[in-house]
C-alpha positions as CSV (number, residue, x, y, z in Angstrom):
1,M,0.1,-0.1,0.0
2,D,1.3,3.3,-0.9
3,R,0.2,5.7,1.8
4,K,1.9,8.6,0.2
5,N,-0.4,8.7,-2.7
6,L,-3.6,7.9,-1.0
7,R,-4.7,11.6,-1.6
8,K,-8.2,11.8,-3.3
9,N,-9.1,15.5,-3.1
10,P,-5.9,17.6,-3.6
11,E,-8.0,20.9,-3.5
12,K,-10.0,20.0,-0.4
13,I,-6.6,19.0,1.2
14,Q,-5.0,22.3,0.4
15,Q,-8.0,24.3,1.7
16,I,-7.9,22.5,5.1
17,T,-4.0,22.9,5.3
18,E,-4.4,26.7,4.5
19,L,-6.9,27.1,7.5
20,A,-5.1,25.2,9.8
21,E,-1.5,26.8,9.2
22,I,-2.2,29.6,11.8
23,S,0.2,31.0,14.1
24,I,0.4,29.1,17.3
25,D,0.8,30.4,20.8
26,R,3.7,29.4,22.8
27,A,1.9,26.6,24.6
28,R,1.4,24.8,21.6
29,N,5.6,25.0,20.9
30,V,7.6,21.8,20.7
31,F,10.6,22.1,23.2
32,V,14.1,20.8,23.0
33,N,16.3,19.2,25.3
34,R,18.8,17.4,23.1
35,P,19.6,18.6,19.1
36,L,17.5,16.5,16.7
37,N,17.8,16.5,12.9
38,M,14.1,15.6,11.7
39,S,15.8,15.1,8.2
40,Q,17.5,12.1,9.5
41,V,14.2,10.4,11.0
42,R,12.7,7.7,8.9
43,Y,10.3,6.3,11.3
44,I,8.1,8.0,13.7
45,G,6.2,5.6,16.2
46,F,3.5,6.8,18.5
47,D,2.0,5.5,21.7
48,M,-1.9,5.7,21.8
49,D,-3.3,6.3,25.1
50,Y,-2.8,9.9,26.2
51,T,-0.5,10.5,23.1
52,L,-2.6,10.1,19.9
53,A,-5.6,9.7,22.1
54,I,-6.3,12.7,24.4
55,Y,-8.6,11.9,27.2
56,R,-11.0,14.1,28.7
57,K,-9.2,14.6,32.1
58,Q,-12.1,14.8,34.6
59,A,-14.3,12.5,32.9
60,I,-11.8,9.3,32.6
61,E,-10.3,10.0,35.8
62,E,-13.6,10.2,37.8
63,L,-14.8,6.9,35.9
64,A,-11.4,5.2,36.9
65,F,-12.0,6.4,40.5
66,Q,-15.6,5.1,40.9
67,E,-14.8,1.8,39.3
68,T,-11.9,1.4,41.5
69,L,-14.1,1.9,44.5
70,K,-16.5,-0.8,43.7
71,N,-13.9,-3.0,43.4
72,L,-12.5,-2.3,46.8
73,V,-15.9,-3.0,48.2
74,K,-16.5,-6.2,46.2
75,H,-13.1,-7.7,46.2
76,K,-11.2,-6.4,49.2
77,G,-13.9,-6.1,51.7
78,Y,-13.8,-2.3,52.2
79,P,-17.4,-0.9,53.6
80,E,-19.8,0.4,51.4
81,S,-19.4,3.8,52.8
82,V,-16.4,4.5,50.7
83,L,-18.6,4.3,47.7
84,K,-19.6,7.8,48.8
85,L,-16.4,9.2,48.4
86,T,-15.9,11.8,45.5
87,Y,-13.2,12.7,43.0
88,A,-11.5,15.8,42.8
89,A,-9.2,16.4,39.7
90,D,-7.2,19.1,41.1
91,K,-5.8,17.6,44.3
92,V,-2.6,15.8,42.8
93,I,-0.5,16.1,39.9
94,R,2.0,14.1,38.0
95,G,5.8,13.7,39.2
96,L,4.8,12.9,42.9
97,L,5.8,9.8,44.9
98,V,3.6,7.6,46.9
99,D,5.4,6.6,50.3
100,R,3.3,3.3,50.9
101,E,4.8,2.9,54.1
102,R,4.1,6.2,55.9
103,G,1.1,6.8,53.9
104,N,2.4,9.9,52.4
105,L,2.3,11.7,49.1
106,I,5.7,13.5,48.4
107,K,7.2,15.9,45.9
108,I,10.9,15.7,45.6
109,N,13.5,18.0,43.5
110,R,16.1,16.7,41.2
111,F,18.4,16.3,44.3
112,K,16.0,13.8,46.0
113,Q,14.9,16.4,48.5
114,V,11.6,16.4,49.8
115,C,10.0,19.6,49.0
116,Q,6.3,18.9,50.1
117,V,4.5,16.3,52.2
118,R,1.0,15.2,52.6
119,H,-0.6,12.7,54.8
120,G,-4.3,12.2,54.0
121,N,-5.5,15.9,53.9
122,E,-3.0,17.1,56.4
123,E,0.4,18.8,55.1
124,L,3.4,17.8,57.0
125,P,6.6,19.6,57.4
126,I,9.3,18.5,55.5
127,E,11.5,18.0,58.5
128,V,9.8,14.5,59.0
129,Y,11.9,13.3,56.0
130,F,15.2,15.0,57.2
131,N,16.6,11.5,58.6
132,D,14.8,9.3,55.9
133,K,16.6,8.9,52.6
134,V,14.0,8.9,49.8
135,D,15.4,6.2,47.2
136,Q,13.0,6.1,44.4
137,S,14.6,3.0,43.3
138,D,12.9,1.3,46.4
139,M,9.7,0.2,44.6
140,D,8.6,-1.9,47.7
141,R,8.1,1.4,49.3
142,F,8.2,4.3,46.9
143,V,5.7,4.2,43.8
144,S,5.8,7.1,40.9
145,V,2.9,8.8,40.1
146,D,4.2,9.2,36.6
147,T,1.4,9.0,34.2
148,L,-2.0,10.6,33.9
149,F,-3.8,7.4,34.7
150,S,-1.9,7.1,38.0
151,L,-3.6,10.4,39.4
152,P,-7.0,8.5,40.5
153,E,-5.0,5.9,42.5
154,A,-2.9,8.6,44.2
155,Y,-5.7,10.7,45.4
156,L,-8.0,7.8,46.3
157,F,-5.0,6.8,48.7
158,T,-4.8,10.2,50.3
159,L,-8.6,9.7,51.1
160,L,-8.3,6.2,52.6
161,V,-5.5,7.2,54.6
162,E,-7.3,9.9,56.2
163,I,-10.4,7.4,56.6
164,S,-8.0,4.9,58.0
165,K,-6.9,7.6,60.8
166,A,-10.2,7.5,62.1
167,G,-10.1,3.5,62.5
168,T,-13.0,2.7,60.1
169,L,-10.6,0.7,57.7
170,G,-9.5,-1.8,60.4
171,E,-6.1,-2.9,61.0
172,R,-4.9,-2.1,57.4
173,S,-1.5,-0.7,57.2
174,F,-0.9,2.3,54.7
175,S,1.0,-0.3,52.3
176,E,-1.9,-2.8,52.4
177,I,-4.3,0.1,51.4
178,Y,-2.1,1.1,48.7
179,D,-1.8,-2.6,47.4
180,D,-5.6,-2.8,47.5
181,I,-5.9,0.3,45.4
182,R,-3.4,-1.0,42.9
183,F,-5.1,-4.4,42.8
184,S,-8.5,-2.9,42.2
185,I,-7.5,-0.3,39.5
186,D,-5.4,-2.8,37.8
187,L,-8.5,-5.0,37.7
188,I,-10.7,-2.8,35.9
189,H,-7.9,-2.5,33.0
190,R,-7.3,-6.4,33.0
191,D,-11.2,-7.2,32.9
192,G,-12.0,-4.7,30.3
193,S,-14.5,-3.0,32.3
194,L,-12.9,0.8,32.1
195,K,-12.5,0.3,28.4
196,S,-16.0,-1.0,27.9
197,Y,-17.4,2.2,29.4
198,I,-15.1,4.3,27.3
199,I,-15.8,2.3,24.1
200,A,-19.6,2.9,24.8
201,D,-19.2,6.9,24.8
202,L,-16.1,7.7,23.2
203,D,-16.9,11.3,22.6
204,K,-17.3,11.7,26.3
205,Y,-14.0,10.4,27.1
206,I,-11.9,11.2,24.3
207,Y,-11.1,14.6,22.6
208,Q,-10.8,14.7,18.8
209,D,-8.0,16.8,17.8
210,P,-8.7,18.6,14.6
211,H,-5.1,18.7,13.7
212,L,-4.3,15.2,14.3
213,A,-5.2,14.0,10.9
214,L,-3.3,16.7,9.5
215,T,-0.4,16.2,11.3
216,L,0.0,12.5,10.3
217,D,-0.5,13.3,6.7
218,K,2.2,15.8,6.9
219,F,4.5,13.4,8.4
220,I,3.5,10.9,5.4
221,Q,3.8,13.3,2.7
222,N,7.4,14.2,3.5
223,D,8.5,10.7,3.6
224,K,8.3,9.7,7.2
225,K,6.9,6.2,7.8
226,L,4.7,6.0,10.7
227,F,3.9,3.0,13.4
228,I,1.9,2.5,16.3
229,L,3.1,0.9,19.3
230,T,0.8,0.6,22.2
231,N,0.2,-1.5,25.3
232,S,-3.7,-1.7,24.3
233,E,-5.1,-4.7,22.8
234,Y,-6.4,-4.7,19.3
235,Y,-10.0,-4.4,20.0
236,Y,-9.5,-1.4,21.9
237,T,-7.0,0.2,19.7
238,E,-9.4,-0.2,16.5
239,K,-12.4,1.4,18.4
240,V,-10.2,4.6,19.6
241,M,-8.2,5.0,16.3
242,S,-11.3,4.8,14.3
243,F,-13.0,7.3,16.5
244,L,-10.0,9.5,15.9
245,L,-9.2,9.1,12.2
246,D,-11.6,7.2,10.2
247,N,-12.6,9.7,7.5
248,K,-11.1,12.7,9.2
249,H,-9.0,13.4,6.0
250,P,-10.0,13.3,2.5
251,G,-6.8,11.2,1.7
252,Y,-7.7,8.3,4.1
253,D,-10.6,6.1,4.7
254,S,-9.4,3.9,7.7
255,W,-6.9,5.0,10.7
256,K,-4.9,2.1,9.3
257,D,-4.0,4.1,6.1
258,Y,-1.8,6.2,8.2
259,F,0.5,3.8,9.5
260,E,3.0,1.4,8.0
261,I,3.4,-0.9,11.4
262,I,0.7,-1.7,13.8
263,I,1.7,-3.1,17.1
264,V,-0.6,-3.7,19.7
265,S,-0.2,-5.3,23.4
266,G,3.3,-4.3,23.1
267,R,4.1,-4.7,26.9
268,K,6.2,-1.5,27.2
269,P,8.8,-1.3,29.1
270,R,9.4,-4.9,28.3
271,F,9.4,-4.2,24.7
272,F,12.8,-2.3,25.1
273,S,14.3,-4.8,27.5
274,Q,13.1,-8.4,26.6
275,Q,13.1,-10.5,23.7
276,N,9.5,-11.4,23.3
277,P,8.7,-12.5,19.6
278,F,6.3,-10.7,17.5
279,Y,2.4,-12.2,16.8
280,V,0.2,-11.8,14.1
281,V,-3.3,-10.8,15.4
282,D,-6.3,-12.1,13.5
283,E,-8.6,-9.0,13.4
284,T,-11.8,-10.9,13.6
285,T,-11.2,-13.4,16.5
286,E,-8.0,-11.7,18.0
287,E,-6.1,-14.9,18.0
288,E,-2.4,-14.6,17.7
289,T,-0.1,-16.8,15.9
290,E,3.9,-16.4,16.1
291,F,5.2,-14.1,13.4
292,T,8.3,-15.8,11.4
293,G,8.4,-13.4,8.1
294,D,11.4,-11.3,7.4
295,A,9.2,-8.0,6.6
296,L,6.4,-6.5,8.5
297,D,3.1,-6.1,6.2
298,P,1.2,-2.7,6.6
299,D,-2.0,-4.6,6.6
300,T,-1.2,-7.0,9.3
301,I,-1.6,-6.3,12.9
302,Y,1.1,-7.5,15.2
303,S,1.4,-7.8,18.9
304,Q,4.2,-8.0,21.6
305,G,7.8,-8.1,19.9
306,N,10.9,-6.2,20.9
307,Y,12.8,-3.4,19.7
308,L,15.7,-5.3,18.5
309,S,13.5,-7.3,16.0
310,L,11.7,-4.2,14.9
311,E,14.8,-2.5,14.1
312,A,16.1,-5.3,12.0
313,L,12.8,-5.8,10.3
314,I,12.6,-2.2,9.3
315,D,16.3,-1.4,8.8
316,A,16.5,1.6,11.0
317,K,17.7,2.4,14.5
318,G,18.9,5.2,16.9
319,N,18.3,8.6,15.5
320,E,16.5,7.2,12.4
321,I,13.4,6.6,14.7
322,L,11.6,9.1,16.9
323,Y,9.0,7.6,19.6
324,V,6.3,9.7,20.9
325,G,4.7,8.8,24.0
326,D,3.5,10.3,27.4
327,H,4.8,7.5,29.9
328,I,8.1,8.9,31.3
329,F,9.3,5.3,32.4
330,G,7.6,3.1,29.7
331,D,7.8,5.2,26.8
332,I,10.9,7.7,27.2
333,L,13.2,6.5,29.9
334,R,13.4,2.8,28.7
335,S,13.3,3.7,24.9
336,D,16.0,6.3,25.5
337,K,18.3,4.0,27.6
338,D,17.7,0.6,25.8
339,S,17.1,1.4,22.1
340,N,18.7,4.7,21.8
341,W,15.9,5.9,19.7
342,R,15.2,9.8,19.8
343,T,12.0,10.3,22.0
344,A,9.4,12.9,22.4
345,L,7.3,13.3,25.6
346,V,3.7,14.2,25.3
347,V,3.1,16.5,28.5
348,E,-0.5,17.4,28.4
349,E,-0.6,19.7,31.6
350,L,2.3,22.1,29.7
351,E,-0.4,24.3,28.1
352,D,-1.9,25.2,31.4
353,E,1.4,25.5,32.9
354,L,2.9,27.9,30.3
355,R,-0.5,30.0,30.1
356,I,-0.4,30.3,33.9
357,T,3.4,31.4,33.8
358,E,2.4,33.8,31.2
359,S,-0.5,35.2,33.3
360,I,1.9,35.9,36.2
361,R,5.0,37.0,34.3
362,A,5.0,40.2,36.3
363,Q,5.3,38.2,39.5
364,H,8.0,36.0,38.3
365,V,10.0,39.3,37.4
366,Q,9.1,40.7,40.9
367,L,10.6,37.6,42.0
368,R,13.8,37.6,40.4
369,H,14.2,41.4,41.4
370,L,13.7,40.5,45.0
371,L,16.0,37.6,45.0
372,N,18.7,40.0,43.3
373,K,18.1,42.3,46.2
374,F,18.4,39.6,48.7
375,D,21.8,38.6,47.2
376,K,23.1,42.0,47.4
377,L,21.8,42.7,50.7
378,N,23.5,39.7,52.0
379,Y,26.6,40.8,50.6
380,E,26.3,44.4,52.2
381,V,25.7,42.6,55.7
382,H,28.8,40.5,55.2
383,M,30.9,43.8,54.2
384,Y,29.3,45.6,57.2
385,S,29.9,42.8,59.5
386,S,33.7,42.5,58.3
387,Q,34.3,46.2,58.6
388,L,32.5,46.3,62.1
389,N,34.8,43.5,63.2
390,S,38.0,45.1,61.9
391,F,37.1,48.6,64.0
392,T,36.1,46.6,67.0
393,R,39.5,44.8,67.1
394,L,41.2,48.1,66.3
395,Q,39.5,49.7,69.2
396,K,41.1,47.0,71.8
397,Q,44.5,48.2,70.6
398,N,46.5,50.1,73.3
399,N,48.5,52.3,70.9
400,L,45.6,54.5,69.7
401,T,45.2,58.2,70.2
402,D,42.2,59.7,71.8
403,D,41.2,61.2,68.3
404,E,41.7,57.9,66.9
405,R,39.7,56.2,69.3
406,T,36.8,58.6,69.0
407,L,37.0,58.0,65.2
408,C,37.0,54.6,65.8
409,A,33.9,54.5,67.9
410,E,32.1,56.9,65.4
411,N,32.9,54.4,62.7
412,I,31.6,51.6,65.1
413,E,28.2,53.2,65.5
414,E,27.8,54.2,62.0
415,L,28.4,50.6,61.0
416,E,26.3,49.2,63.4
417,S,23.5,51.5,62.4
418,D,24.1,50.5,58.7
419,L,24.4,46.9,59.7
420,A,21.1,46.9,61.5
421,F,19.3,48.7,58.8
422,C,20.6,45.8,56.4
423,Q,19.6,43.2,58.5
424,R,15.9,44.4,58.9
425,D,15.9,45.0,55.1
426,L,17.0,41.5,54.3
427,E,14.3,40.2,56.8
428,R,11.7,42.3,54.9
429,T,12.9,41.1,51.8
430,E,13.1,37.4,52.6
431,R,9.6,37.5,54.0
432,K,8.4,39.1,50.6
433,I,10.2,36.5,48.7
434,T,8.4,33.7,50.8
435,Q,4.9,35.4,50.4
436,L,5.6,35.9,46.5
437,R,6.6,32.4,46.2
438,Q,3.6,31.0,47.8
439,Q,1.4,33.1,45.4
440,I,3.3,31.8,42.4
441,N,3.2,28.3,43.4
442,S,-0.7,28.4,44.3
443,A,-1.3,29.9,40.8
444,Y,0.1,26.7,39.3
445,H,-1.4,24.4,41.8
446,A,-2.9,25.0,45.3
447,A,-1.1,22.2,47.0
448,W,1.6,21.3,45.0
449,G,2.9,24.2,42.9
450,P,4.3,24.0,39.3
451,L,4.8,20.8,37.5
452,F,8.3,21.0,36.7
453,H,9.8,22.9,39.4
454,D,10.0,23.5,43.1
455,Q,11.2,27.0,44.2
456,D,14.4,27.6,42.3
457,E,15.1,23.8,41.8
458,M,13.7,21.5,39.1
459,S,11.3,18.9,40.4
460,R,12.0,15.2,39.9
461,F,9.5,15.2,37.1
462,G,11.4,18.2,35.4
463,D,14.3,16.7,35.8
464,Q,13.5,13.3,34.2
465,V,12.0,15.3,31.3
466,R,14.9,17.3,30.8
467,D,17.1,14.1,30.8
468,Y,15.5,11.5,28.8
469,A,13.1,13.3,26.6
470,T,14.7,14.7,23.4
471,L,11.7,16.7,22.7
472,Y,8.7,17.6,24.8
473,T,5.2,19.1,23.9
474,S,1.8,19.1,24.9
475,R,0.1,17.2,22.1
476,V,1.3,15.4,18.9
477,S,-0.7,17.6,16.7
478,N,1.7,20.5,17.8
479,F,4.2,19.0,15.3
480,F,1.8,20.2,12.4
481,F,3.2,23.8,12.9
482,Y,6.7,22.9,12.2
483,P,8.7,21.7,9.2
484,T,9.1,17.9,9.2
485,S,12.8,18.4,8.2
486,R,13.5,20.9,11.0
487,Y,16.5,20.6,12.8
488,Y,15.4,20.9,16.5
489,K,18.4,22.8,18.2
490,S,18.7,22.7,22.0
491,L,20.0,25.6,24.3
492,R,23.7,25.8,25.0
493,D,24.6,23.5,28.0
494,I,26.6,25.8,30.4
495,M,28.2,24.9,33.9
496,P,27.8,27.3,36.8
497,H,31.1,29.0,36.1
498,D,30.2,29.7,32.4
499,R,27.3,32.3,33.5
500,W,29.7,35.3,33.4
501,L,29.7,34.9,29.6
502,E,26.0,35.4,29.6
503,L,24.8,39.1,29.1
504,S,22.8,40.7,31.7
505,D,19.0,41.4,31.0
């Protein structure tokens, strides 16, 4: 099948393209961590959930939350009173850690220092972790909230921790409560109940991006070969992708016409670390038979597999493949580390974060000025203290004349006055900085602040995005607004001692 020649109505396509090619706001930009020359990319792969398919956040998370509660009652013996709990989508963010042992949600920065702690509804001082190292590799204790699918379970954990403090959940430990939630939410994925609700009302749960079909077509018309690599089963992939792409572009009748390769049930991140064979999926019965061929057929559905076999079958690897996904671990970190593919992370929340940043630009500028003033005042306090110590030592010498002693005393008095003024100004400035930081943080999220930062440091999530994603953006269709041969150039890496080269504002 020659997908590049599928166009059926060039005039209509040109009209649609011209209408779509508008100036986009900064929130729809593609951001660059590492240089990427798109002219060298031959294959572009896509995850489906939260990548090609944008879920309606409130609807899908509330559905997962309510179905998990039902399983907790039915399978884990929780009291029926928990069914009255309601979901609040604005209580948790991505990038947090669940401390199963202590029943906490925590936010850490790139140095693994704890920045914020919540135990149920209660905010705890970060000092509770001063003598307790947070080792995120300790997966028996710490669990990453690293996908949007993880938000309902994290919020439910906080609610049940709060309830357990009243003694209404029996003798269950915090770890047992989390494991019960994990079992119950896994079950709604395994038994297909969650997906059955979504399929029954796709428009309620999935947003149809008007630029998605145009974006995929633009890649194809510029000699990029596209593939899907999703963990979802074929029946679900077919329903969702049909909803998103069937008859959405004059050049393509079916969603399958966009893709050279379709891989379902991919078992990521194991796809990048294990040697599972590929299987051929019967589209009618969904039965699977092991694939033994030497080339992948665009008209065949495949499942499982591994990246090494895929690279051999398509004769491409490394910077010839760009993979786009939303899961920092399963899609980005593992593919970057194991396969050396180039990666693009879809961070849906990025649009809101950037718009909030723009709306409070004045506060950010004010904070920067206050921080500069704070540094200057600290320097002045140091200088006044140093001079005061010098005159105090000089005053104690026995060989001074009366005039010298008088002059020394006058200098000491003046320095003490200047030092006291500076210290008061320093304290006032520090209070203003604290208050302004609280205002800025709460503008992003009332409890957790911005996704990518904590005060002056990157958050753990921001650090992972920077370290493992070649590119990041808020949705796949943002690529439509860039040339398909674009050279994405990253900012120059600098060390702290290089900053003297930078021009001041």
